[in-house]
C-alpha positions as CSV (number, residue, x, y, z in Angstrom):
1,M,46.1,123.0,95.0
2,R,45.1,120.6,92.9
3,P,44.1,117.1,94.2
4,R,47.7,115.8,94.2
5,L,51.2,117.7,93.7
6,P,52.1,116.7,90.3
7,P,55.0,114.6,89.2
8,P,57.9,117.7,87.6
9,S,56.3,117.5,84.5
10,A,53.4,115.9,84.1
11,I,50.4,118.3,84.6
12,L,52.8,120.8,86.6
13,L,53.9,122.5,83.5
14,P,53.8,120.4,80.8
15,A,55.5,122.0,78.1
16,L,57.2,125.2,78.9
17,A,60.2,126.0,76.5
18,L,62.0,129.1,78.0
19,A,64.5,131.2,75.9
20,A,64.3,134.2,78.3
21,A,62.3,136.1,81.4
22,A,62.3,139.2,82.6
23,T,63.7,141.1,85.2
24,A,62.5,141.9,88.4
25,A,59.5,144.7,89.0
26,P,58.3,145.8,92.0
27,P,55.0,144.4,93.7
28,P,51.9,146.0,94.0
29,P,51.3,147.5,97.3
30,A,48.4,147.0,99.1
31,T,45.9,149.9,98.7
32,P,46.6,151.8,102.0
33,E,43.7,153.6,103.6
34,A,42.1,156.6,102.6
35,P,39.3,159.0,102.6
36,E,37.2,158.6,100.5
37,P,37.3,160.7,97.5
38,A,34.7,162.7,95.5
39,A,34.4,161.1,92.1
40,A,32.6,158.2,91.4
41,E,35.7,156.3,90.0
42,P,38.9,156.7,92.0
43,A,41.5,158.2,90.1
44,P,45.1,156.1,91.2
45,S,46.7,159.4,92.7
46,A,43.8,159.3,95.1
47,I,44.8,155.7,96.1
48,L,48.4,155.2,95.8
49,A,50.7,156.7,99.3
50,N,52.8,158.6,97.0
51,E,53.9,159.7,93.5
52,R,56.7,156.8,93.7
53,I,54.6,153.5,94.3
54,D,52.3,154.8,92.2
55,A,54.7,155.1,89.1
56,L,55.8,151.2,90.1
57,R,51.9,150.0,90.5
58,R,52.0,151.3,87.0
59,R,54.8,149.4,85.3
60,F,54.1,146.4,86.9
61,L,50.6,146.5,85.8
62,D,51.3,147.4,82.2
63,D,52.7,144.2,80.8
64,D,51.3,141.7,79.1
65,S,53.8,139.2,80.6
66,R,52.3,139.0,83.6
67,L,49.3,137.3,84.7
68,Y,47.3,138.4,88.2
69,N,44.6,136.5,89.7
70,A,40.8,137.7,90.9
71,D,42.1,139.8,93.4
72,R,45.3,140.8,92.0
73,S,47.5,138.9,95.3
74,T,49.2,136.9,93.3
75,T,50.9,137.9,90.1
76,V,52.9,135.3,87.8
77,E,55.9,137.1,85.6
78,A,57.2,135.2,83.0
79,P,57.6,137.1,79.3
80,S,58.4,133.9,77.4
81,L,55.6,132.0,78.8
82,G,52.1,131.5,77.3
83,H,48.9,132.5,78.3
84,A,47.9,128.7,79.2
85,D,51.4,128.2,80.5
86,R,51.5,131.2,82.8
87,S,47.6,130.5,83.6
88,T,49.7,127.2,85.0
89,L,51.2,128.8,87.8
90,L,48.9,130.7,88.4
91,G,46.6,127.8,89.2
92,F,49.3,126.2,91.1
93,V,50.1,129.2,93.2
94,D,45.9,129.9,94.4
95,D,45.4,125.9,94.5
96,L,48.5,126.4,97.2
97,R,46.6,128.6,98.6
98,T,43.6,126.7,99.4
99,A,45.2,123.4,100.9
100,L,47.4,125.5,103.6
101,E,44.2,127.5,104.6
102,T,42.2,124.3,104.6
103,E,45.2,122.7,106.8
104,L,45.0,125.3,108.6
105,G,41.4,125.0,109.5
106,A,40.8,128.6,107.8
107,R,37.0,127.7,107.0
108,G,34.9,128.6,109.9
109,A,37.9,130.1,112.1
110,P,36.2,133.1,114.1
111,Q,36.4,136.2,112.7
112,A,38.8,137.2,115.5
113,V,41.5,134.3,114.3
114,A,40.2,133.8,110.5
115,S,43.0,136.3,109.3
116,A,46.1,134.2,111.1
117,V,44.9,131.6,108.9
118,S,44.0,133.4,105.5
119,F,46.8,133.7,102.7
120,R,44.6,135.8,100.7
121,G,44.5,139.8,100.2
122,A,46.9,142.7,100.3
123,Q,49.0,141.4,103.2
124,N,49.7,137.8,101.2
125,H,50.9,139.1,97.6
126,V,53.3,136.8,95.8
127,V,54.7,137.5,92.7
128,L,55.7,134.1,91.0
129,R,58.6,134.9,88.6
130,V,60.6,132.9,85.5
131,A,64.5,134.1,85.8
132,P,66.1,133.3,82.3
133,P,67.7,130.6,82.0
134,P,71.3,129.8,82.4
135,E,73.5,130.3,79.2
136,P,74.4,126.2,78.0
137,G,77.5,125.1,79.4
138,P,79.7,122.4,77.6
139,E,78.4,119.7,75.3
140,G,77.4,116.6,77.4
141,V,77.8,119.0,80.9
142,P,73.9,118.3,82.1
143,S,72.5,121.7,83.1
144,P,72.0,122.5,86.6
145,P,68.8,121.7,88.6
146,P,65.9,124.4,88.4
147,R,65.7,125.5,91.2
148,V,63.1,128.3,93.5
149,E,64.4,130.7,95.9
150,A,61.8,132.7,98.2
151,R,62.8,136.3,99.5
152,V,60.0,138.2,101.8
153,L,60.3,141.9,100.9
154,P,58.6,145.0,102.2
155,Y,57.4,148.0,100.6
156,P,56.9,151.3,102.2
157,V,53.3,152.1,103.5
158,G,53.3,156.0,102.5
159,P,56.1,158.6,103.5
160,N,57.5,158.6,107.1
161,S,55.3,156.0,108.1
162,G,57.8,153.8,109.9
163,T,56.4,150.8,108.7
164,A,56.3,148.7,106.0
165,R,54.1,145.7,104.3
166,F,55.8,142.6,102.7
167,F,55.3,141.1,99.1
168,L,56.4,137.6,98.8
169,L,58.9,137.5,95.3
170,A,59.6,133.8,94.0
171,T,62.2,133.1,91.2
172,I,61.8,130.0,89.8
173,E,65.7,129.6,87.5
174,G,66.7,127.2,84.9
175,D,64.0,124.5,83.4
176,V,61.0,125.0,84.3
177,A,59.3,122.2,82.7
178,A,62.0,120.3,85.2
179,L,60.4,121.6,88.3
180,D,59.9,119.4,90.7
181,S,56.8,120.4,92.1
182,R,57.2,119.3,95.8
183,A,59.9,121.9,96.0
184,L,58.3,124.5,94.5
185,A,55.0,124.1,97.2
186,F,57.8,123.9,99.9
187,R,58.9,127.2,99.0
188,L,55.9,128.5,98.7
189,V,54.6,127.8,101.9
190,D,57.6,128.4,103.8
191,G,57.7,131.9,102.2
192,L,54.1,132.0,103.1
193,L,54.5,131.1,106.4
194,R,57.2,134.1,106.7
195,L,55.3,136.5,105.0
196,R,52.8,135.9,107.6
197,I,54.8,136.1,110.3
198,A,56.2,139.0,108.7
199,S,53.0,140.9,108.2
200,L,52.5,140.5,112.2
201,S,55.5,142.2,113.4
202,G,53.8,145.4,111.7
203,G,57.0,146.2,110.1
204,A,58.3,149.3,112.4
205,G,61.8,149.9,112.6
206,N,61.8,149.7,116.8
207,A,59.6,146.5,116.5
208,P,62.0,143.2,117.3
209,R,63.3,141.2,114.7
210,P,60.7,137.9,113.6
211,V,61.8,134.2,114.1
212,P,60.9,132.5,110.6
213,P,59.5,128.8,111.5
214,P,62.5,126.3,110.6
215,A,62.6,124.8,107.4
216,W,61.4,121.3,108.3
217,F,58.1,123.2,110.0
218,S,57.5,124.4,106.6
219,R,58.3,120.7,104.6
220,G,56.0,119.5,106.5
221,L,53.2,121.3,106.0
222,A,53.9,121.2,102.9
223,E,54.1,117.4,102.3
224,L,50.9,117.0,104.1
225,L,49.2,119.0,101.6
226,D,50.0,116.8,98.9
227,P,47.4,113.5,99.5
228,A,48.9,111.0,97.3
229,G,52.1,111.0,99.9
230,R,50.6,111.0,103.3
231,Q,50.4,107.2,103.2
232,A,53.9,106.3,102.2
233,D,55.1,109.2,104.9
234,Y,53.4,107.9,107.5
235,D,54.4,103.7,106.8
236,A,57.9,104.9,106.0
237,V,57.9,107.0,109.8
238,R,56.0,104.4,111.4
239,D,58.6,101.5,110.4
240,L,61.7,103.5,111.5
241,W,59.7,104.1,114.3
242,F,59.0,100.2,115.6
243,S,62.6,99.7,114.6
244,A,64.0,101.9,117.3
245,G,65.2,104.3,114.3
246,L,63.4,107.8,115.6
247,P,64.8,109.9,118.3
248,P,62.1,110.8,120.9
249,L,60.1,113.6,120.1
250,P,62.1,117.1,122.0
251,A,65.0,116.0,120.4
252,L,63.9,116.4,116.6
253,L,61.8,119.7,117.8
254,S,64.8,121.9,117.4
255,P,65.2,124.3,114.9
256,D,68.3,122.2,112.8
257,D,67.1,118.8,113.6
258,P,69.0,116.5,111.2
259,H,66.2,114.4,110.8
260,A,62.7,116.2,110.3
261,D,65.5,118.2,108.5
262,S,66.5,116.1,105.8
263,D,63.7,113.6,105.4
264,P,60.4,115.0,104.8
265,A,57.9,112.1,105.9
266,I,59.2,112.5,109.3
267,A,58.7,116.2,108.8
268,A,54.9,115.5,107.5
269,Q,54.4,113.3,110.7
270,I,55.9,116.3,113.0
271,V,53.7,118.8,111.9
272,A,50.7,116.1,111.7
273,F,50.7,115.9,115.4
274,W,51.4,119.3,115.8
275,L,47.5,120.0,113.8
276,S,45.5,116.9,115.6
277,Y,45.4,118.9,118.6
278,P,42.3,121.1,118.3
279,D,41.4,124.4,117.7
280,V,43.8,124.7,114.8
281,P,43.7,128.3,113.7
282,S,43.7,129.9,117.5
283,R,47.1,127.9,117.7
284,F,48.6,128.7,114.4
285,R,47.9,132.7,115.8
286,D,49.8,132.2,119.1
287,L,52.6,130.4,117.2
288,A,52.8,133.4,114.7
289,A,52.6,136.0,116.9
290,A,55.3,135.0,119.4
291,L,57.6,134.3,116.5
292,A,56.4,137.5,114.6
293,G,57.4,139.0,118.1
294,G,61.0,137.5,118.3
295,T,60.3,134.7,120.0
296,P,62.8,132.0,119.1
297,W,61.8,129.0,117.9
298,S,61.7,126.1,120.5
299,A,60.7,122.5,121.2
300,A,58.8,124.5,124.1
301,L,57.2,126.8,121.7
302,F,56.0,123.8,119.7
303,L,54.6,121.9,122.4
304,R,53.1,125.0,124.0
305,T,51.1,125.5,121.0
306,S,50.2,122.3,120.3
307,V,49.9,120.2,124.1
308,G,49.1,122.7,125.8
309,D,51.3,125.0,128.8
310,G,53.7,123.6,130.9
311,A,53.6,120.3,129.2
312,D,56.1,117.6,129.9
313,P,58.9,116.7,127.1
314,F,58.8,113.3,128.0
315,A,54.3,113.0,128.5
316,A,54.7,114.4,125.2
317,D,57.0,111.7,123.6
318,R,54.8,109.2,124.8
319,A,51.8,111.0,123.4
320,F,53.2,111.3,119.9
321,D,53.9,107.9,120.2
322,A,50.2,106.9,120.9
323,W,49.6,109.2,118.2
324,L,51.7,107.4,115.7
325,Y,50.6,103.9,116.9
326,G,47.1,104.9,116.6
327,R,47.6,106.1,112.8
328,V,47.6,103.0,111.7
329,R,44.2,102.7,111.3
330,R,43.4,105.8,109.0
331,I,43.3,105.7,105.7
332,L,45.3,108.5,104.7
333,S,45.6,108.4,101.0
334,L,42.5,106.9,99.2
335,G,43.4,104.1,96.9
336,A,47.3,104.2,98.0
337,T,48.4,100.9,99.1
338,T,52.3,101.1,100.1
339,P,55.0,98.5,100.7
340,E,55.4,98.9,104.3
341,L,51.4,98.2,104.6
342,V,51.7,95.1,102.0
343,A,54.2,93.5,104.9
344,R,52.4,94.4,107.3
345,T,49.3,92.9,106.3
346,L,51.1,89.7,105.6
347,V,53.2,89.4,108.4
348,A,49.6,89.9,110.2
349,L,47.9,87.5,108.0
350,Q,49.6,84.4,109.8
351,L,48.3,82.1,113.2
352,H,49.7,83.8,116.2
353,P,49.8,81.9,118.6
354,G,47.3,83.3,121.4
355,R,45.5,85.9,119.1
356,D,42.8,85.2,116.7
357,G,41.5,82.3,118.4
358,V,44.3,80.9,118.4
359,P,45.6,78.5,121.5
360,A,48.7,80.2,123.1
361,D,50.5,76.8,122.9
362,F,49.7,75.9,119.0
363,A,53.6,76.7,119.0
364,D,56.5,78.7,119.5
365,A,56.4,81.5,116.7
366,P,53.9,82.6,113.9
367,Q,52.3,79.8,111.8
368,P,51.3,79.9,108.5
369,L,47.6,79.8,107.3
370,E,47.7,76.3,105.8
371,R,48.1,74.7,109.1
372,L,44.4,75.6,109.9
373,L,43.9,72.8,107.3
374,E,45.7,70.3,109.8
375,P,43.5,67.9,111.4
376,G,44.7,68.7,114.9
377,S,43.9,72.5,114.3
378,R,40.0,71.5,113.3
379,K,38.6,72.7,116.6
380,W,39.7,75.9,116.9
381,A,40.7,76.7,113.3
382,P,36.8,78.6,112.2
383,A,37.0,81.0,114.7
384,A,40.4,81.7,113.8
385,A,39.7,81.9,109.7
386,S,36.7,83.9,111.0
387,A,38.7,86.8,113.0
388,L,41.4,86.9,110.4
389,R,39.1,87.4,107.7
390,A,37.1,90.2,109.0
391,Y,41.3,91.5,110.0
392,V,41.8,91.5,105.5
393,L,38.5,93.0,105.3
394,R,39.0,95.9,107.5
395,Q,42.5,96.3,105.5
396,A,41.2,96.1,102.2
397,A,39.1,99.7,102.9
398,G,40.8,102.8,100.7
399,R,43.2,100.7,99.8
400,G,44.2,99.8,96.0
401,D,42.4,97.8,94.0
402,A,45.0,95.4,93.6
403,F,45.3,94.7,97.3
404,R,42.0,95.1,97.8
405,A,41.4,92.0,94.6
406,A,44.0,89.9,97.1
407,A,42.4,90.8,100.1
408,G,39.2,89.4,99.1
409,Q,40.6,86.5,98.1
410,F,42.0,85.7,101.5
411,A,38.8,86.3,102.7
412,D,36.8,83.9,100.3
413,V,38.8,81.0,101.6
414,L,39.2,81.7,104.8
415,G,35.6,82.3,104.9
416,D,35.3,78.7,103.5
417,I,37.4,77.5,106.2
418,A,35.5,79.4,108.6
419,A,31.9,77.3,107.4
420,R,33.5,74.0,106.7
421,G,36.5,73.8,108.6
422,A,39.4,71.5,107.1
423,R,37.4,70.5,103.8
424,A,37.5,74.1,102.4
425,P,37.8,73.1,98.6
426,R,41.3,73.3,98.0
427,A,42.7,75.7,100.4
428,A,45.9,75.4,100.4
429,E,46.2,76.7,96.6
430,R,44.3,79.3,97.0
431,L,46.0,80.9,100.2
432,S,49.2,80.5,98.5
433,A,47.4,82.3,94.8
434,A,45.5,85.0,97.3
435,R,49.7,85.3,99.4
436,E,51.2,85.9,96.0
437,A,48.7,88.6,94.7
438,M,48.9,90.3,97.4
439,T,52.6,90.3,97.4
440,S,53.0,92.1,94.1
441,S,49.8,94.5,95.1
442,A,51.8,97.8,96.2
443,T,50.8,100.5,94.0
444,P,53.2,103.0,92.2
445,A,55.2,105.1,94.9
446,P,53.2,109.1,93.3
């Protein structure tokens, strides 16, 4: 995936005007194992499982409206689109695969588990199809928003094999130019996870029915693939947690929890917590294998494949709380400054009794920094100003330009107070200006 998921019409599909699209075509089947033919260049019939699949493959490939990636594991079928627009869709799918593999630790994974976190090749074929747009409605009635449907479908490996392989068919319906790229990413990630689970099941007729992951797990994973949104998601959930608005972790882990299901930010934090434990590839393999074998999704399965076997739900909830609290020190989206971060910083940039060198009996509540300039504060003001200057400089690391500039203003005046006490030139005026600059320093939402 590209550095961030763009808004609906910015980068993903900048100028697509669709009049019609083709009907769905069967997928190109994976090449089954076959004896090496004598000819140097094998004929299609020597590779394909049977004549029927051979015919379907020719029908699928012999069409200029389709575009493929290098290993032909991604197909974009969109007859009404130009090559550049089909290439944009193709690149989106392949970038998404790369981001998903990166998040699950595919690079450097041991060979024994690498296939579990690989989303390429014949076992992971994706067909992205653009459906014909709907007929225009009555004048003045807006068209319905575009939507994406993703289905995992089987195709036979060979005659009388009793097993099947699978492919993902994702269909875009409606005005593609108005498509929300996050919605497309979610559907593709959900489909790829279900495709991986179906492939692990083997497709045998007598095998247990695979269980898909809950929609919130796929949505949370897709949300994490966009680095630009990670900080905002975390800050929103952290504020909800601090206000006691977040249920305990075990409750959030049910397949249809309304909080995780309706709020991508909550889903993203739960999935990020699952990913925070060591050896992600092996744990994902175990999770996918359990679902492929028909094990129902449950909080116990989530915890067993993250916190560990026999994890106590209450201990896991405490671990989630500690993880959520400790994550405040991380830069999750480089250059991003959320309103929540600004608010937290302004609250911290006060004189808190008993903290940062401020005497515990100084006041009954936090006081403005201007009180550092009072004669009665002269004895401890330099130490408090120095501590607060170090804090605001730490907060500025990796944030947006406006926030870093405002933090620099605070650091300058606090440095002067630390060096010269209450005699810092125009300190009160400069503190007020720095506070005003920080108040308006949040970066626009992505």
